N, C-alpha and C positions, 0 to 999 in steps of 0.2 A: 590877966588875961580871961576872958569870959569862959564859962562852961558851956555856952551856946554852941553847938557844933556847927551852925550855920555860917559862923564867923570865926572858926579857929584859924590862927596864922593867917588872917585876912583873905581866907578862901571859903567859899560857901561849900558846904558838904552836907550829906545826909548819912544816916545810919541804916543801911539796907542788908536785911538778913545778918545783922551782927558784924557788918564790914561798913568802914567809913569810906564813902563814895564822894569824890569830888563832882559838884554839880557843873552845869555849863558855864563857861564864861559870861560876862555881863551879858544879860540879856539883850536882845535887838529889839527896835522901836515896836515892831508888830505885837511882840511878846508882852511888852510893858502896857500898851495902849490897850491891848484886849483885856490883861488881868485889871488894869484900872478900870476900865469901861464895865466889867462885871462888879467889880466892887461898886461903883457908883450906882448902879442899876439896883444893889441889894441894900446898901447904906440908905438911899431915898425910901425904898419900901419898907425897910425895918426900922426905921426912925420912930422911936416911942413903942418898939415892940419888944417883947422879951429875948428873941433871938439877935446874936451879935454877929454881923459880918465882919472878917478878918483877912486883911490883906496880904499881899505876898510878903515874906521875909520871916513870918513868924513859925516857930517850931511847933511841931505836932508829933507827941509822944504817944506812940500806939501800943507799944510793949517793950519789953527789954532789948529787942533786937532791931526795932524798927523806928526810927525817927525821921520823919519827913519835914519837908518846908514846901508845902502846897501853894500854888499861885494864888488859890483864894478858897476861904472855907467859911460856912455858916455854922454856928455853934449853938444849939438850943438850949442846952443846959450850960448855964454860965458858971455854975460850980467847977466846971472844967477848964477854965481860963485862969491860969496863974501867971505869975510874972515872967517866968522864963518860957511860956509856951501853953498850948492847949494839950492838957492831959486826958486822953480818952478819945472815943470817936466823935468828930463832929457829924453834924447831920448832912451836909453837903461839902464835898471836894471838887475844885475845879484844878485840873491841870493843863496848862497851854504847852503844847509840845514845842520842844527844841530837838535839833537833830541828835545832840548827844544822850538826851533823856527820854527819848520817844520809847524805846523798847521797855524801859523800867516803868514808865508810865502806862503803857498797854498792856504790860504782862504783870510783873511781881508786884507792883504796887497796887495795881487795880486788884489782883487777888487778896492782897493784904486789908486793903480798904473793905473790901467785903467781908472778909474772916472777921474783922474788927466791929463790924455792924455800921458803916458809913451808908447811909439810907438811899444817898443819890450820888452819882460819880458822873462829872463831865470830863470829857477829853476833847480840848480845843485844838484844832489844827489852823496855825496862821496861814500856812500855805496853802490849803483846800478851802480856807474860810468856811469850816464846818464844826460842828458840834455833835459829838456823839453823845448821848445821854443815856446812862446806865441806872436802873433801879434795882434795888437789893429786894429779892426774893429768896426767903430762907437764909442761906449762908453764901449765896453767889448772887451775880449780877446779871441780869438780862438786858440786852439792848433796847431800849425803850424806841428810840428812834435817831436818825443822824439829819441833822437839818444843815442845810447849806447857803450861804449868802452869794447872791449871783450880782455881778456888777451891772451897770448899764448897758455896758458893749455887749456883755453875755446875754442879757435880756433882749437886747435888739435882734440878736441871731435866732430867737426862738419863735414858735408859733405862738399864738394868742392862747391856743389850748394849753401849751407847755408852761407858758407863764401864768396861767390860772391856776395850775396844779402845783406850784411852788407854793410851800409852807414858809411864811415869812416871819411869824411869831409862834411861841410856843409857852407852854406853862411848865415850871417847876413842880414836881409831884409833892413838894413839902408845902405850897402855898396856892391853893386854889384860884386866888383872886390877882397873882402876878402874871401879868402876861410880859414875856420877855421878847424883844424885838431883836433879830439878827443884824439889823442895820446898827442898833445900838451897842452890840458885841464888837462889832468890826469897824465901828466908826473910827475915822482917820487914820485906818490902816492902808498899806500899799497893796 
């Protein structure tokens, strides 16, 4: 049997505030597509660079009471990457919301990520097709911005002025030359 909490007894779990908590059942298509799309964006950009993109399923050990399994992370200090997981704060963490995990992702986990020094934290909502970007300031996060992807049918109901005001691309605070398209994040989702 593996010591990896994510797969104990064939059930994915996390250690949250010292308690083993079952993760949501197998993710739905939109959840998997979004986390995969984000991984692809960063994997292409970071190819040949020091930072490492890490996809869903790899344990993150923040302290003795908090071991999470983020949907995506970027680690700049590759010495933190061990065979069993990342030990210490990554530079970027992304959580894709599921109904059963949303409360922890938006509350407790967000606070722990900030306390442990994760520089940037994204909360992605598949249902709203939005990305909340938080940037670490001191030991807490400030909401940098909320980006929303609109479908063609939604755009067709807007005025030209409303469409012109929509932000379709944004930058990660960690990489000045990486422009991220919302269309790429929500590619092939429902």
